[in-house]
C-alpha positions in Angstrom: 0.0 0.0 0.0 1.4 3.4 -1.0 2.0 6.2 1.5 -0.4 9.2 1.4 1.3 12.0 -0.5 0.9 15.8 -0.1 -1.2 16.4 -3.1 -3.3 13.1 -3.0 -6.1 14.6 -0.9 -6.3 17.5 -3.4 -6.6 15.0 -6.4 -9.3 13.2 -4.7 -11.2 16.4 -4.2 -10.6 17.2 -7.9 -12.1 13.8 -8.9 -15.2 14.5 -6.7 -15.6 17.9 -8.6 -15.4 16.1 -11.8 -18.3 14.0 -10.7 -20.3 17.2 -9.9 -20.3 16.7 -6.1 -23.8 18.2 -5.3 -22.6 19.3 -1.9 -20.0 21.8 -3.5 -22.8 23.6 -5.2 -24.9 23.7 -2.2 -22.1 25.1 -0.1 -21.3 27.8 -2.7 -24.9 29.1 -3.0 -26.2 29.0 0.7 -25.3 32.1 2.6 -24.2 30.2 5.7 -22.7 33.2 7.5 -26.3 34.8 7.5 -27.5 32.0 9.8 -24.5 32.4 12.3 -26.1 35.0 14.6 -29.3 33.1 15.0 -27.6 29.7 15.7 -25.2 31.3 18.1 -28.0 32.9 20.0 -29.4 29.5 20.6 -26.3 27.4 21.2 -23.7 29.5 22.8 -23.7 30.4 26.6 -23.0 34.0 27.3 -19.4 34.6 28.6 -20.9 36.0 31.7 -23.1 32.9 32.5 -20.1 30.5 32.1 -19.0 29.0 35.4 -15.4 28.4 34.0 -13.4 29.0 30.8 -11.9 25.5 31.0 -13.1 22.5 29.0 -13.3 21.8 25.4 -14.5 24.7 23.2 -18.0 24.4 21.6 -18.3 23.5 18.0 -18.5 26.3 15.5 -22.0 27.1 14.8 -22.0 26.6 11.1 -20.2 23.2 11.3 -22.9 21.8 13.4 -25.7 23.5 11.4 -24.2 21.9 8.2 -24.1 18.4 9.9 -27.8 18.8 10.7 -28.5 19.9 7.1 -26.7 16.8 6.0 -29.1 14.6 8.1 -32.1 15.9 6.3 -30.3 16.0 2.7 -29.8 12.1 3.1 -32.3 11.2 5.7 -29.5 10.1 8.1 -29.9 9.4 11.6 -27.4 10.9 14.1 -25.3 7.7 14.3 -25.4 7.4 10.6 -24.2 11.1 10.0 -21.4 10.6 12.4 -20.2 7.5 10.5 -20.5 9.2 7.2 -18.4 12.2 8.5 -15.7 9.9 9.5 -16.0 8.0 6.1 -16.9 10.4 3.4 -14.5 13.0 1.9 -17.4 15.0 0.5 -19.1 15.2 3.8 -15.9 16.4 5.5 -15.2 19.0 2.9 -18.8 20.2 3.2 -18.3 20.9 6.9 -15.0 22.7 6.2 -12.9 20.2 8.0 -9.8 18.3 7.1 -8.8 14.5 7.6 -6.8 15.6 10.7 -9.8 17.2 12.3 -12.3 15.6 14.8 -15.9 15.3 13.7 -19.1 15.9 15.7 -20.3 12.7 17.2 -23.9 11.5 17.2 -24.7 12.8 20.6 -23.5 16.3 19.9 -25.6 16.4 16.7 -28.6 15.6 18.6 -28.0 18.1 21.3 -27.6 20.8 18.9 -30.7 19.9 16.9 -32.6 19.6 20.2 -31.7 23.2 21.2 -33.0 24.4 17.9 -36.3 22.4 18.3 -37.0 23.6 21.8 -36.3 27.3 20.9 -38.5 27.0 17.9 -35.7 28.5 15.7 -36.2 26.2 12.7 -39.1 28.4 11.5 -37.0 31.5 11.7 -34.1 29.8 9.8 -36.5 28.7 7.1 -37.9 32.3 6.8 -34.5 33.7 6.7 -33.4 31.4 3.7 -36.6 32.3 2.0 -35.6 35.9 2.2 -32.3 35.1 0.7 -34.1 33.3 -2.3 -36.2 36.6 -2.7 -33.1 38.7 -2.9 -31.8 36.3 -5.6 -34.8 37.0 -7.7 -36.8 33.9 -6.9 -39.9 35.7 -5.8 -43.1 33.5 -5.1 -44.8 33.8 -8.5 -47.5 32.2 -10.6 -49.9 31.4 -7.7 -49.7 29.0 -4.8 -50.2 25.3 -4.5 -51.1 23.7 -1.2 -51.1 20.0 -0.2 -49.9 17.9 2.5 -47.8 14.6 2.8 -47.8 12.0 5.7 -44.5 12.0 7.6 -44.1 8.4 9.2 -42.5 7.8 12.5 -41.7 4.4 14.0 -44.9 2.6 15.1 -45.7 2.5 18.8 -46.7 -1.0 20.0 -49.5 0.0 22.3 -52.6 -1.7 23.5 -56.0 -0.6 22.4 -56.6 0.8 25.9 -53.4 2.7 25.8 -54.2 4.2 22.4 -57.6 5.2 23.7 -56.0 7.0 26.6 -53.3 8.8 24.6 -56.1 10.0 22.1 -58.0 11.4 25.1 -54.9 13.4 25.8 -53.9 11.5 29.0 -51.1 9.3 29.9 -51.7 5.5 30.4 -51.6 4.8 34.2 -49.0 2.0 33.7 -46.5 4.4 32.3 -46.4 6.7 35.2 -44.1 4.3 37.1 -41.9 3.6 34.1 -40.2 6.9 33.0 -37.8 5.0 30.7 -40.7 3.5 28.8 -42.6 6.8 28.9 -39.7 8.6 27.4 -39.7 6.4 24.4 -43.5 6.8 23.7 -44.7 9.4 21.1 -48.0 10.5 22.4 -48.3 13.3 19.9 -48.3 11.3 16.6 -51.7 9.8 15.4 -53.0 7.2 13.0 -54.8 8.1 9.8 -55.9 6.4 6.6 -55.1 7.2 3.1 -56.1 5.2 0.0 -57.3 2.3 2.4 -54.0 2.1 4.1 -53.2 3.1 7.8 -50.5 5.4 8.4 -48.9 6.6 11.7 -47.0 9.9 12.4 -47.4 13.5 11.3 -48.2 15.7 8.3 -46.2 18.2 6.3 -48.5 20.8 5.1 -46.9 22.9 2.5 -47.4 25.9 0.2 -45.3 25.7 -3.0 -45.2 28.6 -5.6 -46.0 27.6 -9.0 -43.2 29.3 -10.9 -40.1 28.1 -8.9 -41.5 24.9 -7.0 -40.0 26.2 -3.8 -41.6 25.5 -0.3 -42.8 29.0 0.8 -44.6 28.2 3.9 -45.3 25.0 5.9 -47.2 23.7 9.0 -46.7 20.4 10.9 -49.4 18.6 12.5 -50.3 15.0 13.7 -51.4 12.9 10.9 -55.1 12.9 12.0 -55.5 16.5 11.2 -57.3 17.0 8.0 -55.5 18.8 5.2 -58.2 21.7 4.9 -57.7 22.5 8.7 -54.5 24.4 8.2 -55.2 26.2 5.0 -55.2 29.7 6.5 -51.9 29.2 8.2 -50.0 28.3 5.0 -51.4 30.6 2.6 -48.8 32.9 1.3 -49.8 36.6 1.0 -46.7 37.4 -0.8 -47.3 35.3 -3.9 -47.5 37.8 -6.9 -50.6 35.9 -8.5 -53.9 35.3 -6.8 -54.5 31.6 -7.9 -54.6 28.9 -5.4 -54.3 25.2 -6.5 -55.4 22.3 -4.3 -56.9 18.8 -4.7 -60.5 17.9 -3.7 -59.8 17.6 0.0 -59.6 21.4 0.3 -63.0 21.9 -1.5 -65.6 23.2 1.0 -67.9 26.4 1.1 -65.9 27.6 4.1 -62.5 27.4 2.3 -64.0 28.9 -0.8 -65.4 31.8 1.2 -62.0 32.4 3.0 -60.1 32.4 -0.3 -62.5 34.9 -1.8 -62.3 37.1 1.5 -58.5 37.3 0.9 -58.9 38.3 -2.9 -57.6 34.8 -3.9 -59.0 32.8 -6.9 -59.8 29.2 -6.1 -58.4 26.5 -8.5 -59.3 23.8 -5.9 -60.5 20.5 -7.6 -64.2 19.9 -7.7 -65.6 16.8 -6.0 -68.7 14.9 -6.6 -71.5 14.5 -4.1 -73.8 11.6 -3.5 -76.2 11.1 -6.4 -74.5 14.3 -7.9 -71.5 13.0 -9.9 -69.1 15.4 -11.6 -70.1 16.6 -15.0 -67.9 15.9 -18.1 -67.0 19.6 -18.0 -66.0 19.6 -14.3 -64.0 16.4 -14.9 -62.1 18.2 -17.7 -61.5 21.2 -15.4 -60.0 19.0 -12.7 -57.8 17.5 -15.4 -56.6 20.8 -16.3 -55.9 21.9 -12.8 -54.1 18.7 -12.2 -51.3 19.8 -14.6 -50.5 22.6 -12.4 -51.2 21.0 -9.0 -48.9 18.0 -9.9 -46.0 20.3 -9.3 -46.4 19.9 -5.6 -46.0 16.3 -5.9 -42.5 16.7 -7.4 -41.6 18.4 -4.0 -42.8 15.5 -2.0 -41.3 13.0 -4.6 -37.8 14.7 -4.2 -38.1 14.5 -0.4 -39.1 10.9 -0.5 -36.8 9.7 -3.2 -34.0 12.1 -3.9 -33.5 12.9 -0.2 -33.7 9.5 1.1 -37.2 9.6 2.6 -39.2 11.5 5.2 -39.1 9.2 8.2 -38.8 11.1 11.5 -36.9 9.2 14.2 -37.6 11.7 16.9 -40.2 11.7 19.6 -43.1 14.3 20.0 -44.7 17.2 18.0 -41.9 19.7 18.8 -39.1 17.6 17.5 -41.2 16.6 14.5 -41.6 20.3 13.6 -38.0 20.8 13.8 -37.1 17.7 11.6 -39.8 18.4 9.1 -39.0 22.2 8.9 -35.2 21.3 8.3 -36.3 18.8 5.5 -38.2 21.7 3.9 -35.3 23.9 4.3 -32.7 21.4 2.9 -35.2 20.9 -0.1 -35.1 24.6 -0.8 -31.3 24.5 -0.9 -31.3 21.6 -3.3 -33.9 23.3 -5.4 -31.9 26.6 -5.5 -28.9 24.7 -7.0 -31.3 23.3 -9.7 -32.8 26.8 -10.5 -29.4 28.3 -11.0 -28.3 25.5 -13.3 -31.4 26.0 -15.2 -30.9 29.6 -15.3 -27.4 29.3 -16.8 -28.2 26.3 -19.1 -27.8 27.1 -22.9 -31.1 27.7 -24.6 
């Protein structure tokens, strides 16, 4: 086996660049320094509050944030991202580290993300990056498309009685004396049915602009919340067009009235009623709307396929909001790379 030479690492990186390492493009286009102040406000203990200056120095805010973003870009657990950081040159370079540097361990990644979750800071980070997109010219244009996707979590092996108690907003009595068991139980997630299949977890309600296919607003709920219940929270007043596309789950007299009140034009799919099926014209209208509405499915498809899936391994709604919000943020970072490539492609 040959000895590692002075230029060998550089040659390895050149080979990665030749294969269009996507992390290089994300690293170049995302204004990481703009996140620093927000991150350090959550993570760093003020000097006056520190008991001692001794001990290992905290990780750089952007190194840890990039590690957390990697988890969402590739749907990695904390243990997996630690392993990949030790194993993959592209991941090491993305964090700005060298082969001689130590890397964040799984517990550290969890702790940093936990602080973001408990502080509710992910929403602010998402909004900050959306502001950056707008400064680059990617305004919310062409109307807005709203939809929701189920975000699965590991299934809980509870009895029927325990599930009934949880659904009532209470804690099963047997768990009170078992804190270790209680800490591993997700009492915020819920079951729902879609296309005849049962799903357990949460929902990612998103608003995507038609022009750029970027997530502009989002809301996270348990899976049992109906899609139509969070419409007002995810409507985007900044979109330059008034059209709103959605599937038939969002069709109701109440939602139609709310859209009209806000000066928005409904492009929501029509749905037939009992003994009143859709006419041929209404079916054709739905088909036309589907050509636009399908763009939101591309977002969910990218998160499920290109980004390794949407499984949330954390426990509780607060953490699920952070993980889903970070997944939406990571998607927008990837999408920015795609939009920039399209903008510079020869026509």
